[in-house]
C-alpha positions, 0 to 999 in steps of 0.5 A: 955495753952499747946497744944499737936499735932501729925503728923499724917502719912500714913504707907503703905506696898505694895507687889511687886511680879514678875512672873518668868516662869521656863522651864520644859522638857526633857534634853538629853545630851552626855559626850564629855570627854569619846568621846575626850579620845576615840580619843586620848587614844588607850587603851579606847573607850566609850560613855555616855548619860544622861538625866534629867527631872525637877520635882520641882523647884530644884529638877530633876530626872536624868539618865546616860547610857553608854559603855566602853571598856578599856585595862589595861596593867601592869607588870603582867596582860594584860586585856581587859574590855568591858561592859555597864552601867546605873545610876539613881537617883536625882539632887538638885539644890543649886544655886538661879538664877537671872531673866531669868537665868537657871543655876545650881550648883548642888549635886546628888545621883545615884545608878549604875549597870554594866554588863561586861566581861573580856578578859585576854590576858596574865599574869605573876605569881609573884614568890618569889624566882626569882633567882632560878625559873623563873616567869610563864607566859601565853599568852593563852587567857581567857574569863570571861563573865557575870560579874556584879557590883552595886554601889552608888555614890555622885555627885557634879557639875554645868550646865550653859546655853550657848543659849536658852535651850543649856547647858554645864557642868561638874561633880565630882563623888565619888563612893562606890562599893556595890557588884561585881562578882569577876572572878576566880583567879584574881579581877576586875581591871576596871568596866564599869561605875565605873572606876578603882578599885584601887587594889580591893579597893571599893572606886572610883572616876570619872568626866564628861564633857557633852553637853545638849539640853533641849526639852521644854515641858511647863512652870510653874510660879514661884511667887518670894518673895514680896518686902516690902517697907514703903511709908511715 
């Protein structure tokens, strides 16, 4: 006789899901880097306010509004640039938060526009034949108004929640100038919001340090991925 037996076991799968509430609201802040530079740099003054609003779990609408005044002085030019700017676009959070955390490591895209003016305080015309003829200089002030510029930029940054709804952050910006109004007889050396043009180049860089506070409006429940386990 032979016998056959089977060890019966019950295999069950349970879904253990945790309800996570995501905060939605309007986050407002300011660029503390520009304020610090205004305090320590005699040739610069400016400020920037920023805002973002959470559309989806990882996507945010974002915008910046600012003002800058920059005095550029070199061997041939003394120019004071004054103007305001606005930027708008989206941010995408690439960081997966743990429970009860709301931090961001994000990439973003902006379209920026600026309206500004130049005060040409003095200039010197470079002369190739400097031995026989002196360089021509002028200290008669000229003003160029109604100048505009449009650019696009890519942003990489981070935001960390220090306290409940209070954040600190920084970002790096890579910019490409799309169009600009060029003044007569010289080129833009500085564009508010865009920055230094690097001798008529169309690529610019910038950075930002900021503090922000989110005004909480409502919360949405995020269903986390279920955890599966086998029970013998």
